[in-house]
ChimeraX commands (.cxc) that place a marker at each C-alpha (Angstrom):
marker #1 position -28.67,-6.63,3.61 radius 0.5
marker #1 position -29.01,-5.63,-0.43 radius 0.5
marker #1 position -26.69,-3.63,-2.18 radius 0.5
marker #1 position -28.14,-2.00,-4.98 radius 0.5
marker #1 position -25.32,-0.97,-7.23 radius 0.5
marker #1 position -23.67,-4.38,-6.12 radius 0.5
marker #1 position -26.02,-6.37,-6.44 radius 0.5
marker #1 position -25.38,-8.61,-3.63 radius 0.5
marker #1 position -27.09,-9.56,-0.79 radius 0.5
marker #1 position -24.57,-10.21,2.67 radius 0.5
marker #1 position -24.60,-9.71,5.83 radius 0.5
marker #1 position -23.73,-6.82,8.11 radius 0.5
marker #1 position -21.59,-8.76,10.53 radius 0.5
marker #1 position -19.57,-10.12,7.56 radius 0.5
marker #1 position -18.46,-6.83,5.65 radius 0.5
marker #1 position -17.63,-5.43,9.39 radius 0.5
marker #1 position -15.71,-8.63,9.63 radius 0.5
marker #1 position -13.96,-8.49,6.16 radius 0.5
marker #1 position -12.90,-5.36,6.71 radius 0.5
marker #1 position -11.30,-5.60,10.02 radius 0.5
marker #1 position -9.49,-8.44,8.38 radius 0.5
marker #1 position -8.02,-6.50,5.76 radius 0.5
marker #1 position -7.58,-3.17,7.89 radius 0.5
marker #1 position -5.86,-5.82,11.36 radius 0.5
marker #1 position -3.58,-7.38,8.14 radius 0.5
marker #1 position -2.88,-3.96,6.40 radius 0.5
marker #1 position -1.72,-2.31,9.65 radius 0.5
marker #1 position 0.79,-5.19,10.41 radius 0.5
marker #1 position 2.42,-6.50,7.08 radius 0.5
marker #1 position 2.34,-3.21,5.42 radius 0.5
marker #1 position 1.07,-5.27,2.14 radius 0.5
marker #1 position -1.47,-6.83,0.99 radius 0.5
marker #1 position -5.15,-5.02,2.04 radius 0.5
marker #1 position -5.96,-4.03,-1.66 radius 0.5
marker #1 position -5.43,-7.78,-2.56 radius 0.5
marker #1 position -8.01,-9.16,0.29 radius 0.5
marker #1 position -10.19,-6.20,-0.49 radius 0.5
marker #1 position -11.03,-7.21,-3.90 radius 0.5
marker #1 position -10.63,-10.88,-2.81 radius 0.5
marker #1 position -13.96,-10.07,-0.20 radius 0.5
marker #1 position -15.87,-8.55,-2.75 radius 0.5
marker #1 position -15.46,-10.83,-5.81 radius 0.5
marker #1 position -15.14,-14.43,-3.92 radius 0.5
marker #1 position -16.24,-14.45,-0.95 radius 0.5
marker #1 position -19.46,-11.31,-1.36 radius 0.5
marker #1 position -20.45,-12.48,-5.26 radius 0.5
marker #1 position -19.27,-9.18,-6.79 radius 0.5
marker #1 position -19.35,-9.97,-10.54 radius 0.5
marker #1 position -17.96,-6.64,-12.49 radius 0.5
marker #1 position -14.10,-6.08,-12.01 radius 0.5
marker #1 position -14.95,-2.10,-13.04 radius 0.5
marker #1 position -16.46,-1.30,-9.14 radius 0.5
marker #1 position -14.27,-3.69,-7.62 radius 0.5
marker #1 position -11.25,-1.29,-8.09 radius 0.5
marker #1 position -11.78,1.60,-6.90 radius 0.5
marker #1 position -13.78,0.37,-4.31 radius 0.5
marker #1 position -10.53,-2.24,-2.85 radius 0.5
marker #1 position -8.23,1.39,-3.48 radius 0.5
marker #1 position -10.50,3.55,-1.31 radius 0.5
marker #1 position -10.23,0.62,0.86 radius 0.5
marker #1 position -6.86,1.09,1.34 radius 0.5
marker #1 position -6.53,4.33,1.33 radius 0.5
marker #1 position -7.95,4.84,4.93 radius 0.5
marker #1 position -4.72,3.77,6.83 radius 0.5
marker #1 position -2.71,6.03,5.03 radius 0.5
marker #1 position -5.20,8.71,6.09 radius 0.5
marker #1 position -5.08,7.80,9.52 radius 0.5
marker #1 position -1.56,7.42,9.35 radius 0.5
marker #1 position -0.01,10.20,7.03 radius 0.5
marker #1 position -0.67,12.96,9.90 radius 0.5
marker #1 position 1.16,11.15,12.42 radius 0.5
marker #1 position 4.28,11.15,10.67 radius 0.5
marker #1 position 4.07,14.23,9.96 radius 0.5
marker #1 position 4.07,15.23,13.27 radius 0.5
marker #1 position 6.96,13.43,14.14 radius 0.5
marker #1 position 8.74,14.85,10.80 radius 0.5
marker #1 position 9.11,11.35,9.23 radius 0.5
marker #1 position 8.13,12.30,5.81 radius 0.5
marker #1 position 9.88,13.11,2.63 radius 0.5
marker #1 position 7.37,15.83,1.50 radius 0.5
marker #1 position 9.67,16.21,-2.03 radius 0.5
marker #1 position 10.40,12.53,-2.61 radius 0.5
marker #1 position 6.44,11.70,-2.01 radius 0.5
marker #1 position 5.24,14.65,-3.89 radius 0.5
marker #1 position 7.37,13.71,-7.30 radius 0.5
marker #1 position 6.34,10.14,-6.15 radius 0.5
marker #1 position 2.58,11.10,-6.63 radius 0.5
marker #1 position 3.08,13.07,-9.93 radius 0.5
marker #1 position 4.11,9.90,-11.52 radius 0.5
marker #1 position 1.33,8.63,-9.73 radius 0.5
marker #1 position -0.75,11.00,-11.16 radius 0.5
marker #1 position -0.14,10.51,-14.63 radius 0.5
marker #1 position -0.28,6.87,-13.66 radius 0.5
marker #1 position -3.48,6.61,-12.35 radius 0.5
marker #1 position -5.18,8.41,-14.88 radius 0.5
marker #1 position -3.34,5.72,-17.71 radius 0.5
marker #1 position -3.68,2.18,-15.75 radius 0.5
marker #1 position -7.61,3.32,-14.44 radius 0.5
marker #1 position -8.60,4.18,-18.26 radius 0.5
marker #1 position -7.13,1.24,-20.13 radius 0.5
marker #1 position -7.92,-1.41,-17.85 radius 0.5
marker #1 position -11.66,0.15,-17.68 radius 0.5
marker #1 position -11.74,-1.24,-20.59 radius 0.5
marker #1 position -9.11,-4.03,-20.89 radius 0.5
marker #1 position -10.17,-5.48,-17.58 radius 0.5
marker #1 position -14.07,-5.39,-17.88 radius 0.5
marker #1 position -14.78,-9.24,-17.15 radius 0.5
marker #1 position -14.00,-11.35,-14.69 radius 0.5
marker #1 position -12.48,-13.92,-16.81 radius 0.5
marker #1 position -9.73,-11.86,-18.03 radius 0.5
marker #1 position -8.99,-9.79,-14.62 radius 0.5
marker #1 position -8.97,-13.19,-12.81 radius 0.5
marker #1 position -5.74,-14.90,-14.28 radius 0.5
marker #1 position -4.02,-11.08,-14.20 radius 0.5
marker #1 position -5.00,-11.04,-10.77 radius 0.5
marker #1 position -3.43,-13.88,-9.61 radius 0.5
marker #1 position -0.35,-13.10,-11.52 radius 0.5
marker #1 position -0.45,-9.99,-8.73 radius 0.5
marker #1 position -1.28,-12.93,-5.80 radius 0.5
marker #1 position 1.50,-14.56,-6.65 radius 0.5
marker #1 position 4.03,-11.78,-6.84 radius 0.5
marker #1 position 2.74,-10.81,-3.02 radius 0.5
marker #1 position 3.51,-14.15,-2.05 radius 0.5
marker #1 position 7.32,-14.72,-3.24 radius 0.5
marker #1 position 8.09,-10.67,-2.58 radius 0.5
marker #1 position 6.54,-12.12,1.38 radius 0.5
marker #1 position 8.06,-15.57,1.06 radius 0.5
marker #1 position 11.71,-14.07,0.32 radius 0.5
marker #1 position 11.92,-11.78,3.16 radius 0.5
marker #1 position 11.15,-14.63,5.20 radius 0.5
marker #1 position 13.55,-16.74,3.82 radius 0.5
marker #1 position 16.29,-14.27,3.04 radius 0.5
marker #1 position 19.44,-14.60,5.71 radius 0.5
marker #1 position 22.31,-12.19,4.65 radius 0.5
marker #1 position 23.54,-9.25,6.91 radius 0.5
marker #1 position 23.01,-6.15,5.62 radius 0.5
marker #1 position 26.07,-4.68,3.36 radius 0.5
marker #1 position 28.30,-1.82,2.91 radius 0.5
marker #1 position 26.26,-0.33,0.76 radius 0.5
marker #1 position 23.58,-0.18,3.46 radius 0.5
marker #1 position 25.89,1.16,6.15 radius 0.5
marker #1 position 24.95,5.11,5.64 radius 0.5
marker #1 position 21.29,3.83,6.50 radius 0.5
marker #1 position 21.36,1.86,8.96 radius 0.5
marker #1 position 23.88,4.41,10.69 radius 0.5
marker #1 position 20.85,7.13,10.28 radius 0.5
marker #1 position 18.53,4.44,11.80 radius 0.5
marker #1 position 20.36,3.72,15.02 radius 0.5
marker #1 position 21.13,7.53,15.33 radius 0.5
marker #1 position 17.14,7.99,15.06 radius 0.5
marker #1 position 16.48,5.45,17.60 radius 0.5
marker #1 position 19.47,6.28,20.68 radius 0.5
marker #1 position 18.34,9.24,20.18 radius 0.5
marker #1 position 14.19,8.30,20.72 radius 0.5
marker #1 position 15.12,6.21,23.18 radius 0.5
marker #1 position 16.87,8.75,25.23 radius 0.5
marker #1 position 13.67,10.49,25.22 radius 0.5
marker #1 position 14.28,12.91,22.82 radius 0.5
marker #1 position 12.25,15.02,20.71 radius 0.5
marker #1 position 11.02,12.97,17.13 radius 0.5
marker #1 position 12.04,15.98,15.21 radius 0.5
marker #1 position 15.32,16.25,16.58 radius 0.5
marker #1 position 16.26,13.83,14.48 radius 0.5
marker #1 position 13.57,13.46,12.05 radius 0.5
marker #1 position 13.84,14.92,7.94 radius 0.5
marker #1 position 15.44,17.76,7.67 radius 0.5
marker #1 position 16.02,19.77,4.36 radius 0.5
marker #1 position 19.30,20.68,3.27 radius 0.5
marker #1 position 19.02,22.03,0.02 radius 0.5
marker #1 position 17.33,20.96,-3.69 radius 0.5
marker #1 position 18.46,21.83,-7.47 radius 0.5
marker #1 position 15.90,20.47,-10.43 radius 0.5
marker #1 position 17.61,18.07,-10.60 radius 0.5
marker #1 position 18.91,16.80,-7.18 radius 0.5
marker #1 position 16.89,16.95,-3.76 radius 0.5
marker #1 position 19.35,16.54,-0.47 radius 0.5
marker #1 position 18.26,15.99,2.77 radius 0.5
marker #1 position 18.58,14.96,6.35 radius 0.5
marker #1 position 17.79,12.54,8.25 radius 0.5
marker #1 position 19.40,11.01,11.79 radius 0.5
marker #1 position 22.88,12.30,11.37 radius 0.5
marker #1 position 22.81,10.90,7.93 radius 0.5
marker #1 position 23.03,12.95,5.12 radius 0.5
marker #1 position 20.66,12.08,1.55 radius 0.5
marker #1 position 19.81,12.59,-2.19 radius 0.5
marker #1 position 18.14,11.43,-4.88 radius 0.5
marker #1 position 17.08,11.95,-8.23 radius 0.5
marker #1 position 13.56,14.27,-8.84 radius 0.5
marker #1 position 13.50,12.31,-12.14 radius 0.5
marker #1 position 13.91,7.91,-10.70 radius 0.5
marker #1 position 11.13,8.47,-7.81 radius 0.5
marker #1 position 8.70,10.52,-10.91 radius 0.5
marker #1 position 9.03,7.66,-13.53 radius 0.5
marker #1 position 8.90,4.31,-10.85 radius 0.5
marker #1 position 5.89,5.90,-9.10 radius 0.5
marker #1 position 4.27,6.47,-13.08 radius 0.5
marker #1 position 4.96,2.86,-13.33 radius 0.5
marker #1 position 3.76,1.67,-10.13 radius 0.5
marker #1 position 0.62,3.63,-10.47 radius 0.5
marker #1 position -0.28,2.05,-13.62 radius 0.5
marker #1 position -0.25,-1.37,-12.01 radius 0.5
marker #1 position -1.94,-0.24,-8.79 radius 0.5
marker #1 position -4.57,1.49,-10.40 radius 0.5
marker #1 position -4.90,-1.42,-13.54 radius 0.5
marker #1 position -6.14,-4.30,-10.58 radius 0.5
marker #1 position -7.46,-1.93,-7.78 radius 0.5
marker #1 position -4.93,-2.40,-4.79 radius 0.5
marker #1 position -2.55,0.63,-3.41 radius 0.5
marker #1 position 0.71,-0.13,-4.83 radius 0.5
marker #1 position 2.56,-0.60,-1.47 radius 0.5
marker #1 position 3.81,-4.01,-1.69 radius 0.5
marker #1 position 6.55,-2.03,-5.25 radius 0.5
marker #1 position 6.85,1.27,-3.67 radius 0.5
marker #1 position 7.92,0.16,-0.12 radius 0.5
marker #1 position 10.88,-2.11,-1.34 radius 0.5
marker #1 position 11.66,0.25,-4.35 radius 0.5
marker #1 position 12.58,2.78,-1.51 radius 0.5
marker #1 position 14.26,0.17,1.14 radius 0.5
marker #1 position 15.85,-1.55,-1.65 radius 0.5
marker #1 position 16.86,0.53,-4.41 radius 0.5
marker #1 position 17.14,4.31,-3.04 radius 0.5
marker #1 position 18.66,3.27,0.00 radius 0.5
marker #1 position 15.83,4.65,2.63 radius 0.5
marker #1 position 15.43,4.23,6.00 radius 0.5
marker #1 position 12.61,2.50,7.37 radius 0.5
marker #1 position 11.80,5.39,9.50 radius 0.5
marker #1 position 10.97,7.66,7.16 radius 0.5
marker #1 position 9.57,4.42,4.17 radius 0.5
marker #1 position 6.28,4.34,5.81 radius 0.5
marker #1 position 5.15,7.66,6.14 radius 0.5
marker #1 position 6.41,9.00,2.27 radius 0.5
marker #1 position 5.18,6.19,0.72 radius 0.5
marker #1 position 1.40,6.64,2.46 radius 0.5
marker #1 position 1.63,9.92,0.99 radius 0.5
marker #1 position 2.49,8.45,-2.27 radius 0.5
marker #1 position -0.43,6.27,-2.29 radius 0.5
marker #1 position -2.94,8.18,-1.09 radius 0.5
marker #1 position -2.19,10.81,-3.99 radius 0.5
marker #1 position -2.30,8.15,-6.56 radius 0.5
marker #1 position -5.05,6.24,-5.57 radius 0.5
marker #1 position -7.33,9.46,-4.90 radius 0.5
marker #1 position -6.88,10.11,-9.49 radius 0.5
marker #1 position -7.52,6.40,-9.70 radius 0.5
marker #1 position -10.56,6.28,-7.97 radius 0.5
marker #1 position -12.36,9.65,-9.38 radius 0.5
marker #1 position -11.10,8.84,-12.82 radius 0.5
marker #1 position -13.15,5.83,-12.30 radius 0.5
marker #1 position -15.89,7.58,-11.24 radius 0.5
marker #1 position -15.24,10.01,-14.31 radius 0.5
marker #1 position -15.39,7.00,-16.71 radius 0.5
marker #1 position -18.93,6.08,-15.29 radius 0.5
marker #1 position -18.05,3.49,-12.62 radius 0.5
marker #1 position -21.00,4.14,-9.83 radius 0.5
marker #1 position -18.87,3.45,-6.95 radius 0.5
marker #1 position -21.67,1.30,-3.99 radius 0.5
marker #1 position -20.82,4.26,-0.89 radius 0.5
marker #1 position -23.21,2.21,1.16 radius 0.5
marker #1 position -21.66,-1.38,0.99 radius 0.5
marker #1 position -17.98,0.48,1.12 radius 0.5
marker #1 position -19.28,2.87,3.85 radius 0.5
marker #1 position -19.42,-0.91,6.18 radius 0.5
marker #1 position -15.58,-2.58,4.66 radius 0.5
marker #1 position -14.31,1.34,5.76 radius 0.5
marker #1 position -15.79,1.04,9.77 radius 0.5
marker #1 position -14.25,-2.93,9.66 radius 0.5
marker #1 position -10.93,-1.42,8.01 radius 0.5
marker #1 position -10.84,1.53,10.66 radius 0.5
marker #1 position -11.46,-1.24,13.46 radius 0.5
marker #1 position -8.52,-3.12,12.19 radius 0.5
marker #1 position -6.23,-0.64,11.80 radius 0.5
marker #1 position -6.83,0.31,15.09 radius 0.5
marker #1 position -6.44,-3.42,16.29 radius 0.5
marker #1 position -3.67,-4.53,13.93 radius 0.5
marker #1 position -0.86,-2.46,16.11 radius 0.5
marker #1 position -1.74,-4.08,19.16 radius 0.5
marker #1 position -3.11,-7.52,18.83 radius 0.5
marker #1 position 0.38,-7.98,16.10 radius 0.5
marker #1 position 2.34,-7.21,19.29 radius 0.5
marker #1 position 1.50,-10.95,20.86 radius 0.5
marker #1 position 1.74,-12.48,17.40 radius 0.5
marker #1 position 5.28,-13.44,16.00 radius 0.5
marker #1 position 5.21,-11.43,13.15 radius 0.5
marker #1 position 7.67,-14.43,10.88 radius 0.5
marker #1 position 4.23,-16.06,11.82 radius 0.5
marker #1 position 1.62,-13.76,10.81 radius 0.5
marker #1 position 3.88,-13.15,7.13 radius 0.5
marker #1 position 4.20,-16.87,6.49 radius 0.5
marker #1 position 0.47,-17.61,6.88 radius 0.5
marker #1 position -0.35,-14.95,4.51 radius 0.5
marker #1 position 2.13,-15.90,2.03 radius 0.5
marker #1 position 0.27,-18.89,2.33 radius 0.5
marker #1 position -3.13,-17.72,1.64 radius 0.5
marker #1 position -2.34,-15.95,-0.93 radius 0.5
marker #1 position -0.84,-18.66,-2.90 radius 0.5
marker #1 position -3.46,-20.67,-2.21 radius 0.5
marker #1 position -5.89,-18.00,-3.74 radius 0.5
marker #1 position -3.39,-17.55,-6.47 radius 0.5
marker #1 position -4.05,-20.74,-6.96 radius 0.5
marker #1 position -7.74,-20.57,-6.94 radius 0.5
marker #1 position -8.11,-17.82,-9.53 radius 0.5
marker #1 position -5.87,-19.30,-11.73 radius 0.5
marker #1 position -8.54,-21.61,-11.79 radius 0.5
marker #1 position -6.13,-24.21,-10.92 radius 0.5
marker #1 position -8.61,-25.88,-8.79 radius 0.5
marker link #1:1,2 radius 0.2
marker link #1:2,3 radius 0.2
marker link #1:3,4 radius 0.2
marker link #1:4,5 radius 0.2
marker link #1:5,6 radius 0.2
marker link #1:6,7 radius 0.2
marker link #1:7,8 radius 0.2
marker link #1:8,9 radius 0.2
marker link #1:9,10 radius 0.2
marker link #1:10,11 radius 0.2
marker link #1:11,12 radius 0.2
marker link #1:12,13 radius 0.2
marker link #1:13,14 radius 0.2
marker link #1:14,15 radius 0.2
marker link #1:15,16 radius 0.2
marker link #1:16,17 radius 0.2
marker link #1:17,18 radius 0.2
marker link #1:18,19 radius 0.2
marker link #1:19,20 radius 0.2
marker link #1:20,21 radius 0.2
marker link #1:21,22 radius 0.2
marker link #1:22,23 radius 0.2
marker link #1:23,24 radius 0.2
marker link #1:24,25 radius 0.2
marker link #1:25,26 radius 0.2
marker link #1:26,27 radius 0.2
marker link #1:27,28 radius 0.2
marker link #1:28,29 radius 0.2
marker link #1:29,30 radius 0.2
marker link #1:30,31 radius 0.2
marker link #1:31,32 radius 0.2
marker link #1:32,33 radius 0.2
marker link #1:33,34 radius 0.2
marker link #1:34,35 radius 0.2
marker link #1:35,36 radius 0.2
marker link #1:36,37 radius 0.2
marker link #1:37,38 radius 0.2
marker link #1:38,39 radius 0.2
marker link #1:39,40 radius 0.2
marker link #1:40,41 radius 0.2
marker link #1:41,42 radius 0.2
marker link #1:42,43 radius 0.2
marker link #1:43,44 radius 0.2
marker link #1:44,45 radius 0.2
marker link #1:45,46 radius 0.2
marker link #1:46,47 radius 0.2
marker link #1:47,48 radius 0.2
marker link #1:48,49 radius 0.2
marker link #1:49,50 radius 0.2
marker link #1:50,51 radius 0.2
marker link #1:51,52 radius 0.2
marker link #1:52,53 radius 0.2
marker link #1:53,54 radius 0.2
marker link #1:54,55 radius 0.2
marker link #1:55,56 radius 0.2
marker link #1:56,57 radius 0.2
marker link #1:57,58 radius 0.2
marker link #1:58,59 radius 0.2
marker link #1:59,60 radius 0.2
marker link #1:60,61 radius 0.2
marker link #1:61,62 radius 0.2
marker link #1:62,63 radius 0.2
marker link #1:63,64 radius 0.2
marker link #1:64,65 radius 0.2
marker link #1:65,66 radius 0.2
marker link #1:66,67 radius 0.2
marker link #1:67,68 radius 0.2
marker link #1:68,69 radius 0.2
marker link #1:69,70 radius 0.2
marker link #1:70,71 radius 0.2
marker link #1:71,72 radius 0.2
marker link #1:72,73 radius 0.2
marker link #1:73,74 radius 0.2
marker link #1:74,75 radius 0.2
marker link #1:75,76 radius 0.2
marker link #1:76,77 radius 0.2
marker link #1:77,78 radius 0.2
marker link #1:78,79 radius 0.2
marker link #1:79,80 radius 0.2
marker link #1:80,81 radius 0.2
marker link #1:81,82 radius 0.2
marker link #1:82,83 radius 0.2
marker link #1:83,84 radius 0.2
marker link #1:84,85 radius 0.2
marker link #1:85,86 radius 0.2
marker link #1:86,87 radius 0.2
marker link #1:87,88 radius 0.2
marker link #1:88,89 radius 0.2
marker link #1:89,90 radius 0.2
marker link #1:90,91 radius 0.2
marker link #1:91,92 radius 0.2
marker link #1:92,93 radius 0.2
marker link #1:93,94 radius 0.2
marker link #1:94,95 radius 0.2
marker link #1:95,96 radius 0.2
marker link #1:96,97 radius 0.2
marker link #1:97,98 radius 0.2
marker link #1:98,99 radius 0.2
marker link #1:99,100 radius 0.2
marker link #1:100,101 radius 0.2
marker link #1:101,102 radius 0.2
marker link #1:102,103 radius 0.2
marker link #1:103,104 radius 0.2
marker link #1:104,105 radius 0.2
marker link #1:105,106 radius 0.2
marker link #1:106,107 radius 0.2
marker link #1:107,108 radius 0.2
marker link #1:108,109 radius 0.2
marker link #1:109,110 radius 0.2
marker link #1:110,111 radius 0.2
marker link #1:111,112 radius 0.2
marker link #1:112,113 radius 0.2
marker link #1:113,114 radius 0.2
marker link #1:114,115 radius 0.2
marker link #1:115,116 radius 0.2
marker link #1:116,117 radius 0.2
marker link #1:117,118 radius 0.2
marker link #1:118,119 radius 0.2
marker link #1:119,120 radius 0.2
marker link #1:120,121 radius 0.2
marker link #1:121,122 radius 0.2
marker link #1:122,123 radius 0.2
marker link #1:123,124 radius 0.2
marker link #1:124,125 radius 0.2
marker link #1:125,126 radius 0.2
marker link #1:126,127 radius 0.2
marker link #1:127,128 radius 0.2
marker link #1:128,129 radius 0.2
marker link #1:129,130 radius 0.2
marker link #1:130,131 radius 0.2
marker link #1:131,132 radius 0.2
marker link #1:132,133 radius 0.2
marker link #1:133,134 radius 0.2
marker link #1:134,135 radius 0.2
marker link #1:135,136 radius 0.2
marker link #1:136,137 radius 0.2
marker link #1:137,138 radius 0.2
marker link #1:138,139 radius 0.2
marker link #1:139,140 radius 0.2
marker link #1:140,141 radius 0.2
marker link #1:141,142 radius 0.2
marker link #1:142,143 radius 0.2
marker link #1:143,144 radius 0.2
marker link #1:144,145 radius 0.2
marker link #1:145,146 radius 0.2
marker link #1:146,147 radius 0.2
marker link #1:147,148 radius 0.2
marker link #1:148,149 radius 0.2
marker link #1:149,150 radius 0.2
marker link #1:150,151 radius 0.2
marker link #1:151,152 radius 0.2
marker link #1:152,153 radius 0.2
marker link #1:153,154 radius 0.2
marker link #1:154,155 radius 0.2
marker link #1:155,156 radius 0.2
marker link #1:156,157 radius 0.2
marker link #1:157,158 radius 0.2
marker link #1:158,159 radius 0.2
marker link #1:159,160 radius 0.2
marker link #1:160,161 radius 0.2
marker link #1:161,162 radius 0.2
marker link #1:162,163 radius 0.2
marker link #1:163,164 radius 0.2
marker link #1:164,165 radius 0.2
marker link #1:165,166 radius 0.2
marker link #1:166,167 radius 0.2
marker link #1:167,168 radius 0.2
marker link #1:168,169 radius 0.2
marker link #1:169,170 radius 0.2
marker link #1:170,171 radius 0.2
marker link #1:171,172 radius 0.2
marker link #1:172,173 radius 0.2
marker link #1:173,174 radius 0.2
marker link #1:174,175 radius 0.2
marker link #1:175,176 radius 0.2
marker link #1:176,177 radius 0.2
marker link #1:177,178 radius 0.2
marker link #1:178,179 radius 0.2
marker link #1:179,180 radius 0.2
marker link #1:180,181 radius 0.2
marker link #1:181,182 radius 0.2
marker link #1:182,183 radius 0.2
marker link #1:183,184 radius 0.2
marker link #1:184,185 radius 0.2
marker link #1:185,186 radius 0.2
marker link #1:186,187 radius 0.2
marker link #1:187,188 radius 0.2
marker link #1:188,189 radius 0.2
marker link #1:189,190 radius 0.2
marker link #1:190,191 radius 0.2
marker link #1:191,192 radius 0.2
marker link #1:192,193 radius 0.2
marker link #1:193,194 radius 0.2
marker link #1:194,195 radius 0.2
marker link #1:195,196 radius 0.2
marker link #1:196,197 radius 0.2
marker link #1:197,198 radius 0.2
marker link #1:198,199 radius 0.2
marker link #1:199,200 radius 0.2
marker link #1:200,201 radius 0.2
marker link #1:201,202 radius 0.2
marker link #1:202,203 radius 0.2
marker link #1:203,204 radius 0.2
marker link #1:204,205 radius 0.2
marker link #1:205,206 radius 0.2
marker link #1:206,207 radius 0.2
marker link #1:207,208 radius 0.2
marker link #1:208,209 radius 0.2
marker link #1:209,210 radius 0.2
marker link #1:210,211 radius 0.2
marker link #1:211,212 radius 0.2
marker link #1:212,213 radius 0.2
marker link #1:213,214 radius 0.2
marker link #1:214,215 radius 0.2
marker link #1:215,216 radius 0.2
marker link #1:216,217 radius 0.2
marker link #1:217,218 radius 0.2
marker link #1:218,219 radius 0.2
marker link #1:219,220 radius 0.2
marker link #1:220,221 radius 0.2
marker link #1:221,222 radius 0.2
marker link #1:222,223 radius 0.2
marker link #1:223,224 radius 0.2
marker link #1:224,225 radius 0.2
marker link #1:225,226 radius 0.2
marker link #1:226,227 radius 0.2
marker link #1:227,228 radius 0.2
marker link #1:228,229 radius 0.2
marker link #1:229,230 radius 0.2
marker link #1:230,231 radius 0.2
marker link #1:231,232 radius 0.2
marker link #1:232,233 radius 0.2
marker link #1:233,234 radius 0.2
marker link #1:234,235 radius 0.2
marker link #1:235,236 radius 0.2
marker link #1:236,237 radius 0.2
marker link #1:237,238 radius 0.2
marker link #1:238,239 radius 0.2
marker link #1:239,240 radius 0.2
marker link #1:240,241 radius 0.2
marker link #1:241,242 radius 0.2
marker link #1:242,243 radius 0.2
marker link #1:243,244 radius 0.2
marker link #1:244,245 radius 0.2
marker link #1:245,246 radius 0.2
marker link #1:246,247 radius 0.2
marker link #1:247,248 radius 0.2
marker link #1:248,249 radius 0.2
marker link #1:249,250 radius 0.2
marker link #1:250,251 radius 0.2
marker link #1:251,252 radius 0.2
marker link #1:252,253 radius 0.2
marker link #1:253,254 radius 0.2
marker link #1:254,255 radius 0.2
marker link #1:255,256 radius 0.2
marker link #1:256,257 radius 0.2
marker link #1:257,258 radius 0.2
marker link #1:258,259 radius 0.2
marker link #1:259,260 radius 0.2
marker link #1:260,261 radius 0.2
marker link #1:261,262 radius 0.2
marker link #1:262,263 radius 0.2
marker link #1:263,264 radius 0.2
marker link #1:264,265 radius 0.2
marker link #1:265,266 radius 0.2
marker link #1:266,267 radius 0.2
marker link #1:267,268 radius 0.2
marker link #1:268,269 radius 0.2
marker link #1:269,270 radius 0.2
marker link #1:270,271 radius 0.2
marker link #1:271,272 radius 0.2
marker link #1:272,273 radius 0.2
marker link #1:273,274 radius 0.2
marker link #1:274,275 radius 0.2
marker link #1:275,276 radius 0.2
marker link #1:276,277 radius 0.2
marker link #1:277,278 radius 0.2
marker link #1:278,279 radius 0.2
marker link #1:279,280 radius 0.2
marker link #1:280,281 radius 0.2
marker link #1:281,282 radius 0.2
marker link #1:282,283 radius 0.2
marker link #1:283,284 radius 0.2
marker link #1:284,285 radius 0.2
marker link #1:285,286 radius 0.2
marker link #1:286,287 radius 0.2
marker link #1:287,288 radius 0.2
marker link #1:288,289 radius 0.2
marker link #1:289,290 radius 0.2
marker link #1:290,291 radius 0.2
marker link #1:291,292 radius 0.2
marker link #1:292,293 radius 0.2
marker link #1:293,294 radius 0.2
marker link #1:294,295 radius 0.2
marker link #1:295,296 radius 0.2
marker link #1:296,297 radius 0.2
marker link #1:297,298 radius 0.2
marker link #1:298,299 radius 0.2
marker link #1:299,300 radius 0.2
marker link #1:300,301 radius 0.2
marker link #1:301,302 radius 0.2
marker link #1:302,303 radius 0.2
marker link #1:303,304 radius 0.2
view
């Protein structure tokens, strides 16, 4: 089938299959969805305009958050104030990143090496997660305690919102909330500026940003993983929509039929992922993805 805007001819089955792969990986590993979407559009489908690839890839990474966020909201596992602070900074970062990228990364000769650096970074991050063997430090005691209290409550048949996110109070400089049986606090400026920096990079390269946002909340802010997924998904949705809208405002025309077929595949992969991954060792899946990303990085860096 010929797609006019992208100026490519590609099988519908290939589009659906690649979209399913993107959705499966993103829903099981929690990262690299935007990377695989971009690789598919550039190297599998043959799109030659990076300014078309960027917003199209970000549109695909929006699918999973849009499905997941309402579920996390019902489970009281979303810190709204934190997500909106990340998102507010992300709006500014997305506007800056997409505007700069439109001119600076407008050719494949420039875009591919920069994209390769990002791929290597994500591959290294996955490798670090696989190889680290240390136990939780004292600094993580509160985080672990909150997570254990929530898990025990759920195992006992309790309602998620009984131990979910509950707001305590806030000031212009700090927000306070409770999760599990522990109290947490964060400054307002930290997520705002972190969201801005992450959005600049992700909008410039056409990725979601979860590969940076999730480790930031886990390692720097010491938050439980139970509330990170939903909070990051909402923040990513905010700055991704901003980035896509700005690319369109700057004159990029999306190939909507092509995007539609890919979205169908992503939805299927996002639904199948949690079921199929139960029979696949997580470490094995992450190791395979790490290897694939490393090879992709070498290819885009023109090593072979």
